[in-house]
N, C-alpha and C positions, 0 to 999 in steps of 0.2 A: 183227716190228715193223710196225705199220700204216703204209701209204703212201697217197698221194693216189689217189683214184679219178677224178680229173679228167683227161680226154683233151683234146688240142688242139682237135678239132672241137667238143667240148662247151664248151670255154673260149671259142672264137670265137662260138658261138651265145649263150652267156651274156653275153659282152661286148656283142654287138649288143643284147641285151635291156636291159642296163644303160644303153647309149647312148640307146636309145629312151625309156626311163623318165626318164633325166636331162633329156632335151630337153623334157619336159613339166613338169619341176619348176622353180619360180621362187624362192620364198623360201628362206632359208638353212636353217632348221630342217627343212623338208620334204626338202630336198636331202640334208642330213646323214643323216637317218633312212633315206632311200631307199638311199643308198650303203652304209650299215652293213648293212641287211637283205639287199640284193642280193649284196654281197660274201660274206656268211655262206653264202648259198645256193651261189654259184659255186665258192667255195673249199672247200666241204664242211668247214667249221670250226665250232667251238662258240661262238666269240665274234669279233666285229669291233668295234674301237673306233677312234674318230677324235678326234684332238686338233688344235686350231687354235692358231696363235701369237697371243698377245696383241699389241695394237698396239705395245707397247714392244719386242717381238721377243725378250724374255728368257724368257718362260714359255709352256709349252704347256698349254692348258686342255681338259679332257675335255668334248666337245660332243655325242657320239653313241655309243651302244653297243648291242649285242644280247646281251651276256653278263654285263656287270658291273651292279652295283647302280645303279639309275637315280637314286637320291638323290645320287650323286656327280656327276651332270651339272652342268656350270657351276661346280662347286666344286673337284673334284680337279685338281691341277696338277702338272706336271713342269717343272723348269728345263731349258733346252737343255743337252744332255749328260748329263742325269740319267735313270737307268734305260735299258733297251734302246731304248725309243722315243725318248727325248731324245738318246741317243747316235746313233741313225740320222739325226736332224736335224742334229746336229753334224757327222757324217761326210758328210752328203748322200748316203747310200748305205744299202742294206738291211742289217739286223742280224737274225740268227735263231739259235735254239738249240733242240735237241730237249728238253733239260732246262734250261728257262729259269731256274729258281730257282738253278741252279748257275753261271749265267753271271756273270762278275765285274761286269757293268753292271746286273744285274737289281735292280729296286727295287719293292717291294710297295706298292701304293696301298691302304692299310688300309681306307678307307671304301668302296672299290670291290669288296671281297670277292672277290679273284681268287686266293685260296690254292689252289683246286682245279685250276687249269689247269697243264698240264705244259709244252707247247711254245708258242713264240712267234716270229712273224715280223713285224718292224717295217719300215715303208717310209715314207720322207719323201714329202710331197706338194709338187710343184714346179710353178711356172709359169715356163717357160724355165729360168733358173738360180736363181730366187728361191723359197726354201722358205716355204710358207704354213702348214705343219702336218705331221702325220704320222698314219698309220693302222697298226694292228696287228691281226693275227689270232692266235687262240689255240685250242688243242685240249685236251680233257680227257685224251685218251690221248697217250702219247709219239709224236712224229711228226718224222721227218726231212724238212724241206721241200726239195723237188727244185728243180733249176734252172728247170724249166718252171713250177712254182708261183710261184717268185720273179718270173719274167718276167710271169706272168699278173697277179700283184698289182701289179707295176710298171705294166702297161698300165691296170689299174683305177685306180691312183693318178693316172695322167696324165688319164684321163677325169674322175676325181673332182675333181682340181685345177681343171680348166677349168670344170666345173659349179659348183664352190664359188666361183670367181672371179665367174662370172655371177650366182650367188645373192647374193654379198656386194654386188655392184654394184646389184642389184635392191633389196636391203635398204637400202643407202645412199640410193638415190634415193627409196625409199618413206619413209625417215626424214626426208629433206630436204623432201619434200612435206608430211609431217606437221608438220614444224617451221614451214613457211610457213603451213600451215593454222592451226596453233596460234597463231601471231602474228597472223594475219588475224582469227581468232575473238576473240583477246584485244583486238585493236584495235576490233573491233565492240562488245565488252563495254564498252570505255572510253566509247564514244559512245552506249550504250543504257542505259535505266533499269533496270539489274539491282540486286539488293540484295547487301549486303556478304558475308554468309555464302555465298551462291551463287557470287559471284565468286571468293572465296578457295578454295573446293573445286575450281572449274574450273581455277584456276591451278596448284594443287598437283598435280592429276592431269596437266595438260599438262606440267609440269616433270618429273614422274616418267617420263613417256613419252619426252620429247625428250632428257632427260639420261641415259637408260639406256646403260650400257656393256656390255661382254661379260658381266659377272656380274649386270647389272641394278641399277637404283637402288633402294635399300631404302626410303627415306622422303624425301619433300619436305615441308617444314613452313614455315608462315608465322607469325611473331611480330609483333604490333603493339604500339606504345607505348600505354600506358593514358592516361587523361585528364590525369593529373598529369605525364606525361612522365618518370616515374621508374622505371617497370618495363615489361618486355616480356612480353606475355601470349600464350600459344599460342592461335591462332584456327583453324587448319586443319592437318591432317596426314593425308595419304592413306597407307593401308596401315600405319598405326602401331598398335602394341599399346596396350591400356589403360594399361600401366605408363608408356609414353612420354607419353600424353595427359594423365596426371594430374600431370605435373611442375609445380612451383610457378613463379610468375613469375620472370623473370630481371632482376635490378637493372641499370639503365643502367651500362654500363662493366664489368660483371662477366662473367667467362667469355668465350668466343669470340663468342657471339651479342651480348652486351652491348658488347664492344669494337668490333664491326662497326657497331652502332648509334651508338656514341659518335664513332667516327672517320669514319664514312661511307665506309670503304674495305673491299673484300672481303678475306676471309682463307681460305686453303686449308690444311688440316691433313691430311697423309698418313696419320697414325695417331692417332686420337683417344685410344686407350687408353694411349698413351705420351706424350701432350701434357698437361702440367700445367695448361694454361689452361682445359681443358674442365671444367665444373663437375660433370658427372655421369659420371665414368668407370665407375661401377657399372652405370649404365643402358646406356652404350655397350657394355660387355661382355655384359650380359644380352641386348641386342637384336642383337648381332653387328655393330655399326657399326664401320667401320675409317676410311674417309676422309670428310672433310667439306669442302664448298665453301659458304661463307656470304657472301651479298652483301646490301648495304643496299637498302631500298625508299625512294627519295628523290623528293621533289617540290620543285622549285625550291631545291635545295641543303638542303632540310630532310628529315631522316631520319624516317620514320613507322613503320618496322618493318624486319624482316630476313627473307630467304628462305634457308632451309637445304636443302641436298641431301646426303644421306648415302649411302654405298655399303657393301655387305657385304664388300668386299675393297679392298685398297690400290689406289687409282685416281688416276692422274695426269691430271686433267681437261685436255683439249686446249684450246688457245687458242680454237678454234671453240666448244667447249662453254661455256667461261667467258664468251665474248661473247654467246652465246645466253642464258645464265642472266641476265646483266646486262640484256639487252634485255627479257626476261620480267619482271624485277624493276621496270624503269622503267615498262613498260606497266601492270604491276599497281598500282604506286603511283598512277598517274594514274586507274586504274579505281576504286581505293579512295576517292580524293578525290571523284571524280564520284559514286560510289554514296552517299557520306555526304551530299553536297549534295542529291541526288535523294531519298534516304530522308528527310532532315529535312523537305523540302518536302512529300513525300507524307504523312508523319505528321501534319503540321499540317493539311493538307487533310482527311485521313481523320478526325482527331479532331474537327475542326469539323463535319464531316458527321454523325458519330455523336452529338455533343452536341446538335446541332440536332434530330436525330430523336428523341432521348430527351426533350428539352424538349417536343417536339410530343406525345409519348406522355403525359407528365404533364398537358399541357393537355387532351388528349382525355379522360383519366380524370376530370379536374375538370369538363369539360363534361357528362359523363354524370351527374354529381351535381346539375347545375343545376336540372333540373325538380323535384327534391325538396328544394331548398335550404331552403324554409320549414319543413320538418318535420325537418330534420337537426340533430343536436347539434353545435354549432360546435367544441367541444373534440374530439369524436370525428372530425370531418372533418379537422381539422388533424393529429391523430395518425395518421390513415390515410394522409394525403398525405406525412407525414414518413416513414412506413414505405416508401412507394413510392419516394420520392427516395433513401432509404438503400439500397433494393434496387438501383437503378440505379448508385449510387455504388459499391456492393460489386462489381458486375460490372466496373467500370472499375479498381477496386483490384486485383482478381485479374488483369486484363489487364496492368496495369503490373508485376506481380510475375512472371507466368508466361509472358508473351509477348504480342505485339501482336495476334495474330490469333484465337487460340482461348481459350475460357474453360472452366476446369474447373467444371462446373455444381455438382457435389457440394460442392466447396470453397466456392463462393459461397453455396450454400444453407445450409451449416453456419454460416457467418458471419451470414447474414440471420436464421436461426432463433434464434441466440444473442441478437441485438439485439431480436428480437421478444419473446423470453421475458423479457428484462430490462425492456422498456418496458411489457409487459402485466401484469407481476407474476405470471407463470406459476409462478415458483419458490415464491412465498409461497402459492400455491394448490396446490402440489405437483403441478403438471402438467409433465411432461417432454417435450421435443421432440428427436427423433432423426432423423438423415439416414443412410440405409443404401444399399447397392447399388453398381452399377458406376460407374466414372468415365466421365462423358459430356463430351466436348470439343466445344463448339459455337462457331460464330462469334458475335460480340458481339450482333448483332441477335436471333438465336434465343435466346441465353443470357439476354438481357434480358427477352424475352417469357416464357420459362419461369420465371425467378426472380420476376417480377412476379405471374404466375399462381399460383405456389406460395405466395408471400407472402399473397395474397388468401385462398387456401384455408386456410392455417394460421391467419390472423387470424379467419376465419369460424369455424373449429373452436374456437379459444380463446373466442370470444364466445358461441357457441350450443350447443356440444356438452356443456359441463360445467355447465349451469345446475343450481344446487342441489347441486353435488358439490364436494368439496374436493381431489380428486386425479384424475389421468387421464394419458393418454399419447397423443401425436400422432407418427406415424411418416411420414416422407417416404422413399419407396423408388424408386431409379432402376434401370432395366433396359434391355436391348437385345434385341429379337427379330429374326427374319430380315428383316422388312420395316419394322419400327417401332421407335422409341424410346419407352419407357414410363416414365411418372412416376405413382406412386400416393401419394395423401395419405390417410392413414387415422387415425381416432381411435377410442377405445374409450368414447365418450360415450353420450349418451342415444339417439342414432340419429335418422334423419329422421322427421318427423311424416308422417302420412297426407295432410296438407294442405300438402305441400312446395311452396314457391314460390321461384322464382329471384329473389332480391333483387339490388340494385345490384352488390354484390361479385361475385356469380356471373355476372352479365351481363358484367362486366369480364373475368372469367376466360375466358368463352366467346369474347368478342371477340378476346382475345389468342391463344387456342388456334386458333380457326378462321381468323382473318385473317392473323395474323403467322406462325403455325407450320403452316398448312394441315393442322391435326390435327383430332381429335375428342375429345369428353369424355363420360364416363358417370358416373352416380351410382349407387352400389350400397349395399345394406344387408346386411352379412355376417350369417351365421346366429348368430354369437356376439355380436352387438350392435355399436353404433357406426356409423360412416359411412365409406365408401370412395369417393373420387373418382379416376377413372383418366383420364389424358391420354395419348393415343397420337398420335405425329407421325411422318411418313415419315423414313426414314434420310437422305433427301436434305438435310435441314436440317443434317446434319453437315458438308456441303461448304462450303468457304469460297468466297464469291462473288468475292473478289479485290479488289484496290485498283488502280485504273487510273491510270497515270502516263504522260502524253504518248501516250495511246491504247493503251498496253501494259498487260495485266492481269497482276498479280503476286500470287501467293497467300500469300506469307509474308514476314515481316520478321524479320530476325535482328539 
């Protein structure tokens, strides 16, 4: 029968090593891992496992191990008195057996995969007379634990309990500092010109960190009332799955979230899957949500949304945690109101700036036509300028649909070429216009310049490339190189004449490319006929210059 190979001198040396190592450990997770590894070495065992009591004092939770499945960490639990380890806590004394699976108190933790172990020694972890958890060691081969080994594990337990108390105090202080920092950051956000989407993501991340319990907070989510005030829509959810994020709006007064919004009072639910008020029990089961703490977002007694915090296990949120979440919710509501006011003011200023710039662009294009006014066809001039105004309008239409900052140039060009084809009678002439290639997302100024330039080139092709022909094709192609963005406008028409001259339309294109896009333009005549115009612009044009509000630059609006 195998026995321990640990002698007292070896044990004393090992205990000194553990004590030195623990003195350098600070946070709880590092301390737990260190204790488990060092105990495995000192005791010459195959596994050391540490359980800590939950705050309610009723359950032991697996927190560190060297021999069990790591997926069980934070999830596997034993009630006090359950299994040999729980029984050691209940007795406040060591419990051991050479054939552990035959012990009347033995309980197998299925997800920990401990079937292979034969012998087990469990020891409570105490500070003075207060039990804070338990540790056990296990061996693959059958082993009778001697009195010396029990004494050694008891000494390790005393060292471990003191180190764990220090680590828990350190973690508590760190968490309190983080909570204060979170509140300070959130207060700063309230008084700074941030935008709504950014604020909500910051808040849900803060809430997830500050509300974390022993098993961790699963998801913190923010729902806001829509414009009609009839439904709550999900706006931010950190660590949430796509299934959660795709949930439909919650009607006011419906379910737990709707009741919180309607009543303006928080609701705590110990077990979502057993509470009939929760609208999506299927989702709660699929996500593994158990408990929910839901608090209103209120401004001057007016509810504007709801902040939800879910946990993966049944959690009785403490009064401190509930007060903290309520404080976060109040600060968040103020931040949202501030962001909406700032955003609306910024949007008005930015739109005024953009409209002014675009009107100046139209005026500049018309000024370029003035020297040749006597020789121009009035109808053609009006049609050309209509095309230009429509190109600018299309850019703003795409902005309004897809976001305030970036324009999908390919989408804008498809709309513009359709309008150009309709107004020029290209369909009747059997001339097709196609936009191909990559999606280029550009700030509005660059997008406006690109679409105006392409519009000029397409109109030029329709006017000059198919003289005497009843059919043809114009292709606009978008691409992205290592250093440049590339736009090609190609037709299969008659090609450039040997006496090629840059007329007014091409002068406008060159002005837009060189001055607005800092790019370059080339005219080519492919071997298979037709004309190709290439525009290259630096990748820097993709960057958003930003909107300045009160001296702070913000690159996106949501």
